[in-house]
N, CA and C atoms as a LAMMPS dump frame, in Angstrom:
ITEM: TIMESTEP
0
ITEM: NUMBER OF ATOMS
444
ITEM: BOX BOUNDS ff ff ff
-5.0000000000000000e+02 5.0000000000000000e+02
-5.0000000000000000e+02 5.0000000000000000e+02
-5.0000000000000000e+02 5.0000000000000000e+02
ITEM: ATOMS id mol type element x y z
1 1 1 N -408.698 152.549 13.678
2 1 2 C -409.849 153.051 12.972
3 1 3 C -409.664 152.779 11.479
4 2 1 N -410.621 152.141 10.89
5 2 2 C -410.558 151.813 9.472
6 2 3 C -410.966 153.027 8.635
7 3 1 N -410.237 153.26 7.578
8 3 2 C -410.543 154.354 6.663
9 3 3 C -411.386 153.798 5.532
10 4 1 N -412.504 154.415 5.33
11 4 2 C -413.398 154.015 4.245
12 4 3 C -412.877 154.611 2.941
13 5 1 N -412.793 153.79 1.9
14 5 2 C -412.315 154.318 0.622
15 5 3 C -413.394 155.214 0.012
16 6 1 N -412.939 156.228 -0.672
17 6 2 C -413.843 157.203 -1.261
18 6 3 C -414.532 156.636 -2.495
19 7 1 N -415.792 156.911 -2.61
20 7 2 C -416.53 156.54 -3.809
21 7 3 C -416.277 157.621 -4.86
22 8 1 N -415.945 157.196 -6.063
23 8 2 C -415.682 158.146 -7.137
24 8 3 C -416.987 158.38 -7.891
25 9 1 N -417.444 159.632 -7.912
26 9 2 C -418.696 159.919 -8.592
27 9 3 C -418.541 159.817 -10.111
28 10 1 N -419.599 159.49 -10.82
29 10 2 C -419.524 159.404 -12.286
30 10 3 C -419.582 160.808 -12.91
31 11 1 N -418.526 161.586 -12.675
32 11 2 C -418.471 162.973 -13.127
33 11 3 C -417.662 163.083 -14.41
34 12 1 N -418.297 163.543 -15.482
35 12 2 C -417.575 163.723 -16.739
36 12 3 C -416.514 164.799 -16.581
37 13 1 N -416.797 165.827 -15.795
38 13 2 C -415.811 166.883 -15.561
39 13 3 C -414.556 166.346 -14.916
40 14 1 N -414.725 165.502 -13.891
41 14 2 C -413.574 164.895 -13.217
42 14 3 C -412.781 164.057 -14.192
43 15 1 N -413.464 163.239 -14.985
44 15 2 C -412.772 162.358 -15.925
45 15 3 C -412.03 163.157 -16.995
46 16 1 N -412.677 164.192 -17.531
47 16 2 C -412.014 165.037 -18.525
48 16 3 C -410.794 165.729 -17.923
49 17 1 N -410.931 166.189 -16.687
50 17 2 C -409.826 166.852 -16.006
51 17 3 C -408.644 165.898 -15.813
52 18 1 N -408.91 164.696 -15.351
53 18 2 C -407.844 163.722 -15.135
54 18 3 C -407.205 163.315 -16.467
55 19 1 N -408.027 163.088 -17.481
56 19 2 C -407.512 162.703 -18.798
57 19 3 C -406.656 163.815 -19.387
58 20 1 N -407.123 165.049 -19.281
59 20 2 C -406.358 166.195 -19.786
60 20 3 C -405.023 166.311 -19.055
61 21 1 N -405.049 166.119 -17.747
62 21 2 C -403.81 166.187 -16.97
63 21 3 C -402.799 165.15 -17.415
64 22 1 N -403.257 163.916 -17.622
65 22 2 C -402.348 162.849 -18.06
66 22 3 C -401.843 163.105 -19.48
67 23 1 N -402.736 163.575 -20.348
68 23 2 C -402.34 163.862 -21.718
69 23 3 C -401.307 164.993 -21.748
70 24 1 N -401.541 166.043 -20.963
71 24 2 C -400.586 167.155 -20.901
72 24 3 C -399.239 166.686 -20.367
73 25 1 N -399.256 165.819 -19.37
74 25 2 C -398.001 165.279 -18.824
75 25 3 C -397.252 164.475 -19.89
76 26 1 N -397.977 163.7 -20.675
77 26 2 C -397.365 162.928 -21.758
78 26 3 C -396.762 163.865 -22.805
79 27 1 N -397.502 164.885 -23.178
80 27 2 C -396.989 165.87 -24.151
81 27 3 C -395.73 166.538 -23.635
82 28 1 N -395.756 166.994 -22.408
83 28 2 C -394.594 167.679 -21.834
84 28 3 C -393.388 166.746 -21.772
85 29 1 N -393.631 165.493 -21.418
86 29 2 C -392.555 164.501 -21.374
87 29 3 C -391.923 164.328 -22.756
88 30 1 N -392.746 164.274 -23.779
89 30 2 C -392.259 164.044 -25.137
90 30 3 C -391.647 165.3 -25.769
91 31 1 N -392.085 166.473 -25.339
92 31 2 C -391.558 167.721 -25.897
93 31 3 C -390.315 168.224 -25.154
94 32 1 N -390.134 167.765 -23.923
95 32 2 C -389.015 168.25 -23.098
96 32 3 C -387.656 168.109 -23.78
97 33 1 N -387.355 166.984 -24.434
98 33 2 C -386.04 166.886 -25.087
99 33 3 C -385.818 167.942 -26.18
100 34 1 N -386.909 168.518 -26.676
101 34 2 C -386.828 169.536 -27.719
102 34 3 C -386.873 170.947 -27.139
103 35 1 N -386.993 171.043 -25.811
104 35 2 C -387.016 172.343 -25.151
105 35 3 C -388.299 173.119 -25.363
106 36 1 N -389.4 172.424 -25.62
107 36 2 C -390.674 173.093 -25.874
108 36 3 C -391.716 172.73 -24.832
109 37 1 N -392.593 173.692 -24.555
110 37 2 C -393.795 173.41 -23.777
111 37 3 C -394.919 173.133 -24.782
112 38 1 N -396.03 172.589 -24.313
113 38 2 C -397.152 172.308 -25.206
114 38 3 C -397.706 173.591 -25.838
115 39 1 N -397.94 174.671 -25.069
116 39 2 C -398.432 175.896 -25.72
117 39 3 C -397.441 176.45 -26.758
118 40 1 N -396.142 176.32 -26.5
119 40 2 C -395.157 176.763 -27.492
120 40 3 C -395.256 175.924 -28.755
121 41 1 N -395.412 174.601 -28.589
122 41 2 C -395.556 173.734 -29.749
123 41 3 C -396.792 174.116 -30.55
124 42 1 N -397.905 174.411 -29.878
125 42 2 C -399.136 174.774 -30.596
126 42 3 C -398.894 176.006 -31.46
127 43 1 N -398.238 177.007 -30.904
128 43 2 C -397.946 178.22 -31.67
129 43 3 C -397.023 177.906 -32.839
130 44 1 N -395.952 177.178 -32.595
131 44 2 C -395.028 176.84 -33.676
132 44 3 C -395.713 176.002 -34.748
133 45 1 N -396.536 175.066 -34.339
134 45 2 C -397.246 174.224 -35.291
135 45 3 C -398.089 175.081 -36.234
136 46 1 N -398.758 176.06 -35.684
137 46 2 C -399.56 176.96 -36.511
138 46 3 C -398.668 177.75 -37.468
139 47 1 N -397.567 178.268 -36.97
140 47 2 C -396.662 179.047 -37.821
141 47 3 C -396.043 178.177 -38.914
142 48 1 N -395.701 176.928 -38.583
143 48 2 C -395.144 176.022 -39.592
144 48 3 C -396.152 175.749 -40.694
145 49 1 N -397.413 175.585 -40.316
146 49 2 C -398.453 175.223 -41.287
147 49 3 C -399.006 176.417 -42.06
148 50 1 N -399.195 177.524 -41.355
149 50 2 C -399.928 178.655 -41.929
150 50 3 C -399.077 179.877 -42.218
151 51 1 N -397.842 179.902 -41.746
152 51 2 C -397.001 181.083 -41.938
153 51 3 C -397.275 182.117 -40.853
154 52 1 N -396.816 183.329 -41.074
155 52 2 C -396.927 184.407 -40.092
156 52 3 C -398.375 184.585 -39.634
157 53 1 N -398.528 184.898 -38.346
158 53 2 C -399.867 185.056 -37.763
159 53 3 C -399.889 186.245 -36.821
160 54 1 N -401.08 186.781 -36.6
161 54 2 C -401.238 187.843 -35.61
162 54 3 C -401.304 187.218 -34.218
163 55 1 N -400.995 188.017 -33.223
164 55 2 C -401.11 187.56 -31.84
165 55 3 C -402.562 187.162 -31.554
166 56 1 N -403.508 187.934 -32.068
167 56 2 C -404.923 187.632 -31.863
168 56 3 C -405.322 186.278 -32.43
169 57 1 N -404.851 185.968 -33.637
170 57 2 C -405.17 184.668 -34.247
171 57 3 C -404.563 183.529 -33.437
172 58 1 N -403.332 183.713 -32.978
173 58 2 C -402.692 182.677 -32.156
174 58 3 C -403.411 182.51 -30.824
175 59 1 N -403.896 183.612 -30.282
176 59 2 C -404.648 183.57 -29.028
177 59 3 C -405.888 182.702 -29.169
178 60 1 N -406.605 182.873 -30.271
179 60 2 C -407.809 182.051 -30.517
180 60 3 C -407.431 180.58 -30.675
181 61 1 N -406.325 180.329 -31.335
182 61 2 C -405.893 178.954 -31.568
183 61 3 C -405.589 178.225 -30.271
184 62 1 N -404.87 178.875 -29.365
185 62 2 C -404.481 178.178 -28.137
186 62 3 C -405.499 178.333 -27.014
187 63 1 N -406.505 179.181 -27.24
188 63 2 C -407.592 179.275 -26.274
189 63 3 C -407.286 180.086 -25.039
190 64 1 N -406.372 181.047 -25.168
191 64 2 C -406.086 181.934 -24.04
192 64 3 C -406.338 183.373 -24.488
193 65 1 N -406.366 184.257 -23.55
194 65 2 C -406.541 185.663 -23.876
195 65 3 C -405.296 186.225 -24.542
196 66 1 N -405.461 187.379 -25.183
197 66 2 C -404.338 188.011 -25.872
198 66 3 C -403.192 188.335 -24.913
199 67 1 N -403.446 188.851 -23.689
200 67 2 C -402.312 189.136 -22.799
201 67 3 C -401.48 187.889 -22.451
202 68 1 N -402.146 186.77 -22.182
203 68 2 C -401.41 185.536 -21.854
204 68 3 C -400.644 185.032 -23.072
205 69 1 N -401.267 185.111 -24.233
206 69 2 C -400.591 184.691 -25.464
207 69 3 C -399.397 185.587 -25.741
208 70 1 N -399.565 186.861 -25.512
209 70 2 C -398.48 187.824 -25.732
210 70 3 C -397.29 187.519 -24.822
211 71 1 N -397.549 187.186 -23.566
212 71 2 C -396.463 186.832 -22.638
213 71 3 C -395.744 185.557 -23.097
214 72 1 N -396.521 184.576 -23.57
215 72 2 C -395.931 183.337 -24.085
216 72 3 C -395.045 183.644 -25.292
217 73 1 N -395.531 184.478 -26.173
218 73 2 C -394.752 184.856 -27.353
219 73 3 C -393.494 185.611 -26.943
220 74 1 N -393.603 186.478 -25.939
221 74 2 C -392.417 187.191 -25.438
222 74 3 C -391.343 186.201 -24.992
223 75 1 N -391.746 185.146 -24.282
224 75 2 C -390.772 184.134 -23.832
225 75 3 C -390.161 183.401 -25.032
226 76 1 N -390.983 183.178 -26.061
227 76 2 C -390.487 182.504 -27.263
228 76 3 C -389.525 183.41 -28.045
229 77 1 N -389.779 184.717 -28.035
230 77 2 C -388.869 185.681 -28.658
231 77 3 C -387.529 185.632 -27.933
232 78 1 N -387.562 185.637 -26.603
233 78 2 C -386.341 185.592 -25.797
234 78 3 C -385.53 184.337 -26.111
235 79 1 N -386.206 183.239 -26.367
236 79 2 C -385.524 181.969 -26.679
237 79 3 C -385.105 181.875 -28.14
238 80 1 N -385.466 182.865 -28.946
239 80 2 C -385.079 182.862 -30.355
240 80 3 C -385.927 181.985 -31.241
241 81 1 N -387.132 181.631 -30.779
242 81 2 C -388.011 180.753 -31.562
243 81 3 C -388.907 181.525 -32.531
244 82 1 N -389.279 182.733 -32.145
245 82 2 C -390.153 183.548 -32.992
246 82 3 C -389.679 184.998 -32.954
247 83 1 N -390.141 185.749 -33.933
248 83 2 C -389.956 187.194 -33.92
249 83 3 C -391.332 187.826 -33.909
250 84 1 N -391.369 189.045 -33.412
251 84 2 C -392.629 189.796 -33.393
252 84 3 C -392.34 191.155 -34.027
253 85 1 N -393.147 191.489 -35.016
254 85 2 C -393.02 192.781 -35.676
255 85 3 C -394.382 193.43 -35.778
256 86 1 N -394.387 194.732 -35.934
257 86 2 C -395.629 195.478 -36.131
258 86 3 C -396.049 195.376 -37.589
259 87 1 N -397.349 195.249 -37.811
260 87 2 C -397.903 195.223 -39.159
261 87 3 C -397.622 196.558 -39.851
262 88 1 N -397.244 196.504 -41.111
263 88 2 C -396.916 197.727 -41.862
264 88 3 C -398.111 198.652 -42.042
265 89 1 N -399.303 198.081 -42.175
266 89 2 C -400.487 198.912 -42.417
267 89 3 C -401.189 199.333 -41.138
268 90 1 N -401.047 198.543 -40.063
269 90 2 C -401.688 198.871 -38.791
270 90 3 C -400.72 198.533 -37.661
271 91 1 N -400.045 199.537 -37.153
272 91 2 C -399.019 199.353 -36.13
273 91 3 C -399.509 198.766 -34.831
274 92 1 N -400.833 198.712 -34.63
275 92 2 C -401.371 198.115 -33.401
276 92 3 C -401.336 196.588 -33.454
277 93 1 N -401.179 196.04 -34.638
278 93 2 C -401.228 194.593 -34.832
279 93 3 C -399.819 194.019 -34.826
280 94 1 N -399.597 193.016 -33.963
281 94 2 C -398.312 192.323 -33.904
282 94 3 C -398.336 191.085 -34.779
283 95 1 N -397.311 190.923 -35.604
284 95 2 C -397.183 189.757 -36.483
285 95 3 C -396.071 188.864 -35.931
286 96 1 N -396.384 187.586 -35.76
287 96 2 C -395.437 186.622 -35.196
288 96 3 C -394.948 185.713 -36.321
289 97 1 N -393.629 185.494 -36.365
290 97 2 C -393.006 184.648 -37.386
291 97 3 C -392.072 183.65 -36.725
292 98 1 N -391.977 182.467 -37.313
293 98 2 C -391.024 181.459 -36.845
294 98 3 C -389.624 181.841 -37.31
295 99 1 N -388.646 181.588 -36.468
296 99 2 C -387.246 181.839 -36.823
297 99 3 C -386.648 180.577 -37.422
298 100 1 N -385.406 180.696 -37.883
299 100 2 C -384.686 179.521 -38.367
300 100 3 C -384.552 178.463 -37.293
301 101 1 N -384.324 178.902 -36.062
302 101 2 C -384.216 177.974 -34.922
303 101 3 C -385.51 177.178 -34.769
304 102 1 N -386.655 177.843 -34.935
305 102 2 C -387.952 177.162 -34.827
306 102 3 C -388.165 176.232 -36.014
307 103 1 N -387.749 176.661 -37.2
308 103 2 C -387.943 175.821 -38.387
309 103 3 C -387.134 174.524 -38.289
310 104 1 N -386.053 174.535 -37.515
311 104 2 C -385.277 173.305 -37.299
312 104 3 C -386.084 172.265 -36.514
313 105 1 N -387.132 172.708 -35.849
314 105 2 C -387.977 171.804 -35.057
315 105 3 C -389.24 171.374 -35.797
316 106 1 N -389.386 171.768 -37.077
317 106 2 C -390.654 171.492 -37.752
318 106 3 C -390.891 170.011 -38.038
319 107 1 N -389.937 169.159 -37.702
320 107 2 C -390.205 167.716 -37.744
321 107 3 C -391.265 167.341 -36.698
322 108 1 N -391.558 168.276 -35.788
323 108 2 C -392.584 168.048 -34.762
324 108 3 C -393.962 168.543 -35.205
325 109 1 N -394.095 168.952 -36.453
326 109 2 C -395.354 169.529 -36.93
327 109 3 C -396.537 168.586 -36.707
328 110 1 N -396.323 167.294 -36.856
329 110 2 C -397.412 166.323 -36.689
330 110 3 C -397.349 165.614 -35.336
331 111 1 N -396.802 166.282 -34.351
332 111 2 C -396.68 165.73 -32.999
333 111 3 C -398.023 165.246 -32.462
334 112 1 N -399.099 165.978 -32.796
335 112 2 C -400.431 165.591 -32.321
336 112 3 C -400.794 164.178 -32.759
337 113 1 N -400.287 163.737 -33.914
338 113 2 C -400.583 162.376 -34.365
339 113 3 C -399.959 161.345 -33.427
340 114 1 N -398.78 161.644 -32.911
341 114 2 C -398.117 160.753 -31.954
342 114 3 C -398.941 160.654 -30.674
343 115 1 N -399.454 161.802 -30.224
344 115 2 C -400.277 161.812 -29.011
345 115 3 C -401.59 161.077 -29.258
346 116 1 N -402.243 161.363 -30.388
347 116 2 C -403.49 160.659 -30.71
348 116 3 C -403.266 159.152 -30.728
349 117 1 N -402.177 158.722 -31.334
350 117 2 C -401.878 157.286 -31.418
351 117 3 C -401.758 156.68 -30.016
352 118 1 N -401.069 157.38 -29.126
353 118 2 C -400.901 156.885 -27.76
354 118 3 C -402.23 156.831 -27.013
355 119 1 N -403.066 157.846 -27.198
356 119 2 C -404.334 157.914 -26.467
357 119 3 C -405.377 156.949 -27.007
358 120 1 N -405.29 156.629 -28.286
359 120 2 C -406.324 155.798 -28.908
360 120 3 C -405.923 154.328 -29.067
361 121 1 N -404.924 153.88 -28.309
362 121 2 C -404.555 152.459 -28.347
363 121 3 C -405.786 151.632 -27.969
364 122 1 N -406.103 150.632 -28.781
365 122 2 C -407.238 149.753 -28.498
366 122 3 C -408.58 150.288 -28.978
367 123 1 N -408.603 151.467 -29.599
368 123 2 C -409.837 152.049 -30.123
369 123 3 C -409.966 151.704 -31.611
370 124 1 N -411.176 151.423 -32.034
371 124 2 C -411.416 151.247 -33.466
372 124 3 C -411.477 152.628 -34.128
373 125 1 N -411.419 152.654 -35.453
374 125 2 C -411.535 153.917 -36.19
375 125 3 C -412.861 154.586 -35.849
376 126 1 N -413.93 153.803 -35.765
377 126 2 C -415.245 154.355 -35.436
378 126 3 C -415.265 154.954 -34.036
379 127 1 N -414.621 154.283 -33.084
380 127 2 C -414.569 154.801 -31.715
381 127 3 C -413.773 156.105 -31.646
382 128 1 N -412.709 156.19 -32.426
383 128 2 C -411.929 157.439 -32.467
384 128 3 C -412.795 158.581 -32.976
385 129 1 N -413.462 158.346 -34.097
386 129 2 C -414.326 159.375 -34.676
387 129 3 C -415.441 159.747 -33.712
388 130 1 N -416.018 158.76 -33.064
389 130 2 C -417.087 159.012 -32.101
390 130 3 C -416.567 159.821 -30.911
391 131 1 N -415.347 159.537 -30.478
392 131 2 C -414.764 160.295 -29.358
393 131 3 C -414.687 161.777 -29.684
394 132 1 N -414.183 162.103 -30.872
395 132 2 C -414.106 163.508 -31.281
396 132 3 C -415.499 164.126 -31.362
397 133 1 N -416.445 163.382 -31.931
398 133 2 C -417.81 163.893 -32.061
399 133 3 C -418.431 164.158 -30.686
400 134 1 N -418.275 163.223 -29.763
401 134 2 C -418.85 163.388 -28.428
402 134 3 C -418.23 164.581 -27.698
403 135 1 N -416.913 164.73 -27.807
404 135 2 C -416.251 165.853 -27.139
405 135 3 C -416.667 167.195 -27.743
406 136 1 N -416.803 167.25 -29.075
407 136 2 C -417.278 168.495 -29.712
408 136 3 C -418.687 168.835 -29.244
409 137 1 N -419.531 167.82 -29.129
410 137 2 C -420.905 168.054 -28.673
411 137 3 C -420.932 168.526 -27.226
412 138 1 N -420.08 167.953 -26.371
413 138 2 C -420.001 168.4 -24.974
414 138 3 C -419.527 169.844 -24.911
415 139 1 N -418.528 170.184 -25.71
416 139 2 C -418.038 171.559 -25.749
417 139 3 C -419.156 172.512 -26.183
418 140 1 N -419.89 172.124 -27.197
419 140 2 C -421.005 172.946 -27.68
420 140 3 C -422.075 173.1 -26.612
421 141 1 N -422.382 172.034 -25.915
422 141 2 C -423.382 172.103 -24.839
423 141 3 C -422.917 173.014 -23.707
424 142 1 N -421.633 172.937 -23.37
425 142 2 C -421.106 173.81 -22.314
426 142 3 C -421.175 175.271 -22.749
427 143 1 N -420.832 175.534 -24
428 143 2 C -420.901 176.899 -24.526
429 143 3 C -422.331 177.411 -24.486
430 144 1 N -423.274 176.583 -24.914
431 144 2 C -424.694 176.971 -24.915
432 144 3 C -425.168 177.245 -23.499
433 145 1 N -424.776 176.413 -22.546
434 145 2 C -425.184 176.611 -21.155
435 145 3 C -424.624 177.913 -20.59
436 146 1 N -423.403 178.267 -20.982
437 146 2 C -422.81 179.521 -20.523
438 146 3 C -423.549 180.743 -21.091
439 147 1 N -424.049 180.601 -22.295
440 147 2 C -424.728 181.727 -22.943
441 147 3 C -426.139 181.944 -22.423
442 148 1 N -426.687 180.975 -21.721
443 148 2 C -428.067 181.107 -21.215
444 148 3 C -428.107 181.876 -19.928
């Protein structure tokens, strides 16, 4: 019995999902020698650039809820990458800071440029800019559709 090959539908969701999966795999491959996951790098990158941050601000940056971000930060505290302290004026607010161990990794601050370079091989400057514009517009359209 012959197996018919599957037709791949022209689904932007499928393509974005596959592209994101490959990009995440590339990031993890490149960060593994440094002992970091991609979400950990995102948090450290923010701390390297902006200094101490609240858990809430980091949550917005990485796009997860505060409980998930808090668990990630807890794992980073255990590894000695960050510290968490209570805000002096409002004890309900947790402040996250990079440790010396994390600052030793700040040569990775522009890691996203390495990933962009790999993903945009063969793209013109205009195509790169257009890619970001198209993705932002798709994100905005998805947000608008959710709000309706």
